[in-house]
N, C-alpha and C positions, 0 to 999 in steps of 0.2 A: 257302339264301340268307337266309330269315327268321331262322335261327338265328345266322347271321354278324352280321345287322343287330342282333339282340338283344344279342350279345356286345359289338359296338361301343358301343351305347347304354349298356350297363352299365359298360363301361370308361370312357366319357366322364363319367358321373355320379360314378364313383369318383374320377376325376381332379379334378372340381370339388370333391368332398367333402374330398379330401386337401389341395387348395389352401386351402379355407376353414378346415379344422381347423388347418393349419399356421399361418395367420394368427392364430388364437385363442390358440394356444399361445406363439407367439413374441412376440406384442404384445397382451397383454390390454387390453380397452378402458378399464379403470380406472386404468391406469398410464401417465403421460406417457412418451413414448419419444423417444429422440434418434436421430440418423442411424445407420443400420446397413447393413451389406452385404446383409442378407436382408430389408430393409424394402420391401414392395410400395408402388408409387406410386399404384396405383389403389385406390379404396375400394369398387368394385363386386365382390362375392364371386363373380360369375358370369363376370367378365372375366379373361382370362388375365393374371396379375400381370406387370408390368414391373419388374424389380428395379433398385434404385439402383445406379448406376455406382460402382465403387470410387474414381474420381476425385473423387467428391463427399463422400467420407467425412472428417469431421472428426477431431479428435484423439480423440474418444470412440469412433471406429469404426475405429481402426487395426488392422492385421492383424499377426500375429506369425509369418508364414510358412505359415499354413494358413488358407485362406479360411473354413473352417467352424468354426474353433476358437472364435471369439467367439460364434457363435450357439449353440454347445453350451454355452458358459459361461453364456448367458442361460437356456437351457432347464433347466439344472441348478441354477439358483437363485443364482449368484454375483452379487455386488454390481454394480450399474451406476453410472455417474456420475450426479450429482444436479444439477438446475438450480437457480440461485439463485432463492429464492421472492420476493425483493423486498419482504419484509414478515414478518408473523408474528412468530416468535421473534427474527428479525433486528433488530427494534426493541429488544429486550431486550440484544442484542449491542451496539447503538448506545449504549444507556444505560450499560452496563458500561464501554465504551471511553471514553465521555465522562467518567465518574467517574475512571477511570484517568489521564486526561489532566489532570483537576483536581489530582490528587495529584502525578504525575510532573513536568508542566511548572510547576505551581505552586511546587514546591520548587526546581527548577532555575532558573527565571527570576526568583525572588525572592531569589537568593543575593546579589544586590547590595545588599540590606538587611543582610546579615550581614558583608559585606566590610569596611566601615570598622571595625566592632567587632573583628573578627578581627586586623586590622592593629594596632589599639590593644592588644589583650589579649596577643597573641603577639609584639608588637614586631617585626613582620615588614614586608618591603617589598611593594610592589604586585605585583612579579614573582613573589614566593614564593607569596603568597596566590592569585595568578591560576592556579597550578597545581592548586589544589584544584578550582575549577570547571571547569578544562580536563580534569582526570581525569574528573570527573563527566559532562561533556557528551560527551567524546571516547569514553570506554569505553562509555557507553550506546549510541552508534551503531556503535562498533567491533565489538561483539558481534553485529551484525546477521547475518552469514553463519552463525555458530554457532547463533543462535537459529533461523535459517531451516532448517538441517539438523535440528536437534533437533525442531522443530515438525513437520516432514514425517515424522519417525520416530515420535515419541510423541504428537503432537497439540498444538494451540495452548494448550489449557487447562492440561495438565500443565506445559509449559514456563513459561507465565505464572506459575503458582502457585509454581514453584520460584524464579523471578526475584524474586517478591514476598518470600519468605522470606530470600533473599540480601540483598535491599535493606534489609529491617528490621534484620538483623544489623549491616549496615554503618552505618546511621544511629545505632543505639544505641552501637555501638563508638566512633563519632565523638564522642559526647557525653562520653567519658572522655579525649579527646585533651589533651595538655599542650603539644604542640609542633605546628607547621604540617605537618610530614611525617607526623605521625600522622593528622592530619585529612585529608591528601591520600590516604592509603592507605585508610582506613576510610569516611569520608564521600564522598571522591572516587572512588577506584577501585573498592571493594567494592560500594558503593551504585550505582555506575554499571553494574557487571556485572549487578546485579539488575534495574535499570531496563531494560538492554538485553534481558533475558529477558522482560520484560512488553511492551516497546514494539511489537516486530515482530509477535508473535502477535496483539496487539490490533488493529493496523491491517489486518493480513491477514484476520482474522476478519470485519471489516466488509466487505472487498472481496469475499469469498467468499459472503456472505449476500445481497449485492445485485448487480443488474446494470444495469437501466435507471435505478434510482434511486441508483446508487452514488455519484455526486458529491454528491447532497443528503445521503445518509446519512454520507458521509465528512465533509462539512462540519459537520454537527451533532456528530458524534462528537468531532472535534478542537476544537470550541468549548469543551470543558472546560478547555482551556489558559488561555483568557482569564479564566474564572471562577476557576481556581486562582491565577492571578497576582494578580487583584484581591482575593481572600480572604486569601491568605497575606501579601501585602504590607501588609495592615492588621493582621493577627494577629501577625506576627513582632515589631513594635515593642512591642505589649502583653506578649508572651512575654518579650522581652528586659528589659523594665522590672520584670516580676514575678519571673522565674526566672533571668535572666542568660543568657550565651551557652550555657553547657553544658546548662542546663535547656531552653533553646529547641531545641537539637539533639536532646534526648531526647524532646521533644514531637513534633518532626518524624518521629522513629522510629515513634511511635504512629500518626501519620497515614499513614505508609507501610505500616503493617501492614493498613490497610484495603484496600490494593491486592490483598492475598490474596482477599479476599471477592469482589471485583468480577472477579478473574481466574477464579474458580471458575464464573462465569456464562458464560464463552466456550465454549459448547457447540459441538461440530462440526456441520456441516451433515449431516443425516441422508441415509444413502444408500438408494437404491431397490433392491429385490430383485425379480427376475423370478419369476412364479408358477411353482411346480414342476408339471410335467405329471404327471397320473395315468396309470395303465397303459394306459387305453383311448386317451388322447390320444397316448401314446408310439407306439402301434401305427400311428396315422394320421399322425404327424409323423416323416417319414423323414429321417435324417441326409443331409447334402449329398452325400457321396461314394457313397451307396447308392441314390440316387434313380434311377428309371429315365429314359432319355434322353427319353422322351415327355413326362415331368413335370418334368424337371430345371430347376434355377434358374440359367440363364445360367452353365453350368459354365465356359465359356471366360473370362468376365469374372473369375470367382473364380480360375482359374489364372493369369490375367494379373496380378491383384492380388498373389497369392502370389509371382509371379516378380519383381514390382517391389519387394515387400518384402524378398526375398532380396538383390536388387541393393543396396537402401538399406542392409541390414545391412553388406554389404561395404564400401560407401562410407563408412558412419559409423565403421567401425573405423579408417580413416585419419584420421578427424577426431573423436576422442573429446570433445574440449573443446566443439566446435560442437554436438554432439549432447546434451551435458549442459546447455550454456548457449547455446542457438540465438540468443538475442538479441543475442550478441556481434557478429553479422553486421550489426546495424542501426546504421547511423552516427548515427542520431537518439539512440540510447541512449548513445553515447559523448559526444555533446554534453551530454546530460542529466547524465551523471557529471561533466563539467567544471563545469557550473553548480552542481551539488551541492557540489563541492569548494570553489567560491568562496564559497557560501552558508555552509558549515561554518567556513570560515577567518575570514570577516569578520562573519557575521550575529549573532553572540552578543556582540560587543564592547559595543554600546550598553546592553543589559540588564545587563552585568556592571559598567559604570563610570557608568551615569546618575546613580545616587544620590551617589556620591562626588564626581562632577564638579559637580553642582548645589550641594552643600554648599561646595565650594571656589570656584567661579566665580561663582555667583549668590548666595552666602551664604544659602542656603535652610537653615532649621532642620531638625534631624534628624527632628522629629515631623511635619513637613510633607512630607518626602521620600516618605512612604508614599502621598500623594495622587498624586505624579508616576507611581509604579509602578502605581497603581490606574487612572490615565487610560490608561497604556499597555496594561494588561491588558484594560480594559474595550473599548477600541477594537480590540485584537487579537481579542477575541470577535466583535465586529461584523464585522470583516474576514473571519474564517473562515466565519461563518454566511452573509454576503453572497456569498462565493465559492462556496459550496455551492449557493446558489440560482441564481446566474447561470450556473454551469457547465452546468446541464441545459437552459438555454434554447437553442432552435435558432439564434437570431440572435447569441448570444455566442460569440465565439472565445476559448476557454479558454487557448489558447497565447499569444495577445496579451496577455491579462489577466495571465498568469503573468509574462511578461517585463516588462510595464509596472510591475508591483509591485516588481520588482527595481530598475528604473531610478529610480523615484520614491524608494524607500527609500534608494538610495545617494546620490542628489543631496541629499535631505534631511539624511543624515548628514554629508555633506561640508560643507554650509553651516551645520551646527549650531554650528560654531566661533564664530558670531556671537551665539549665545545668552548673554545676560547677566542675564536676569530669570527669575523663576518662570514667568511667562506664556509666555515664549519657549520654555523647557524643556518646559512642558506641551504646547505646540503641536507641538514636535518629537517628543516621546514619543508623542503621539497619532498622528502620521503614521507614525512607525516601527512602532508597534504595529499599526495598521490594515493597512499593506502587508505586515508580517511574517505576519499571520494569513492573508492572501490566498495568500501563498507557500506556507506549510505546508499550507493546506487543498488547494491544487491540485497539490501535488508528487506525491502518490501517485496522484491521478486522471490526471494527464498521463502518468505512467510506465506505468500500466495501459493507456492509449490506444496507447502506443508498443510495448510488449512483449506485450500480451495478458494476460488473467487467468490463463491456464495457466502463464505464466512469471513472474507478478508476484512471488510469494514470493522466488524466487531473485534476480531482478533487484533487488527492493527491499532485500534482504539485503545485496547487494553495494554498493548506493548507500549503505547506512548505514555500511558499512565505510569508504568513501571519506569520507563525511560526518564519521565519528568521527576518522579520521586527520587530516582538515583542522582540526577543532574542537580537537583535541589541541594543535596548535601555534598557533592563533589568539590565544587569550586571553593566554597568556604572552608572545607576541610584542608585543601591544599593552601589556601591563604593562611589558615591558622598554623600550619606546619612551617610555612615560610617565616611568619612572625616569631614563632618559637625558636627558630634557628638563626635569628639575627639577620633576617633578609635573604638568607641562602636558599636557592631553589633546588639544590642537589637532592636532598632527601625526598621532597615531594615528587620530583620527576622519576626517581628511582622507584618509589612505591607505586605510583600510578602507571608507570611504564610496565612494571611487572604484572599489574593487574590486567592491563590490556592484552598482554601475551597469554595470561591464563584464560581470558575470554576465548581465545582461538583454540586452546586445548580443550575446554569445556564443550565446544561445538563439535569436536572430532567424532563422538559416537554417531552423529546424524549421517555424514557421508559414509561411514563405515557400514551402517545399517542399510543404506540405500544400495551400496555395493553388493552386500550379501543378498538382498532381495533381487537384484538384477541377475545375480548368479543363479538363484533358484529358478527364476523365470526362464532363463536361457536353457537350464538343464531340462525343464518341463517341456519346453518347445522342441528340444532335441529328441526327448523321449517320445513325444507325440509323432514327430516326423519318422522316427525309426519304426514305431509301431504301424504307422500308415504305410510305409514302404513294405514291411513284412506282410501286411495284409494284402497289399497289391500283388506280391510275388505269389502268396498262397492262392489268390484268386486266379 
């Protein structure tokens, strides 16, 4: 009898030792861990571990048909997912993306400074020259899905560096143009392809390095746009006076080359690796399928999870698109795409024609038009930064802020037809720049809220495709309307201003739906609290 009790005690101590050793191997104390099928919920090493239910596993803890396979991968030292550090080298990423926006958006949104000179030098119409900026804007965003695919395969840094090289070649080639179509292919299409290769990896890099501070980091990063618009709108007139149109385009190529340096700073988020078990640890860490039933880790739960995974594979075969793009099932995402399309079609018209319009309708001298663009760019910077700060405040509804910016921008553009003085154009340019900054700063943040960070790269890439397709037709359409009305900009600004306001109205169901969901959750919590209180009183 004593010998049996001795054996039982020895076996119990061995069980406790195996349980403790298994925890030490599976999740070392110095490595942050994510949710796992084999993660014990108890921190007491002497307590029988209660293993996490498969239903609580997030995307980092998915199974591939064998419940033990993921744990084996961790023990063997394969990479695990990494959590966004919300700082550290992430701020270097923010700085790099900030500088990238200075270059990319500075060149794109200051094109209006070049437009009158191109019309004069190439003896072209507004419609013909509009195709240059249309190709530049449209191709930049149209390349979004391709950039997303390449980024997932080769990494953000490699794709961004390649894009910077292509953009540099396009800008330099544009300086040798002798006809508008030469400029459309080189400065418009080729440089747009390069910008597209830089833009998406830059934005996604910020999103992956930050979580709780994502809105603030994104707001700071995209503030570079306002700085770029302000700087280049003042530099371009100086370049034009000293070096002419072709020399200015060549200098822009030199500026674009700097994007290569900042693209090289887009370091990927470091991955964690589980600590490899030594031989003695492996002896005490038994694989799931070989554990004795007395010390097994909820075998039935693992089998059930494997069965569910197998069923999921079968169902996913019938819906390959939904598996690859799960956010396509979210109606909010489709609303977002509609708003993005409206933004791309109408949002770049004021930047393209503001200078030319001020010269013709308010008789503003060409040397003073740089101040108009500077005001627009400066308040664009303020809008982006303010949006980043407000979006992280618990009392601020970022959805309402986003749609309000659309409506205000559209209404302002519609009534800008009454601008007849420099002051009036300056006020309109400031309002448009400020609201445009809010829209651009919140666009990626709102999309992340809708689809989740794990789907952001693909969802953002598709949205850029839609944005590019819309931008490709917006500016030439406005140019055609201007030419058809004997050079008058009024009808074009009324049409496109109304479209921008409609974009805000189209997005309205999203915050309304979020409000209803919050009300339902609040009511459920109150009901649960009331039931708990009643049960406590009865007890």
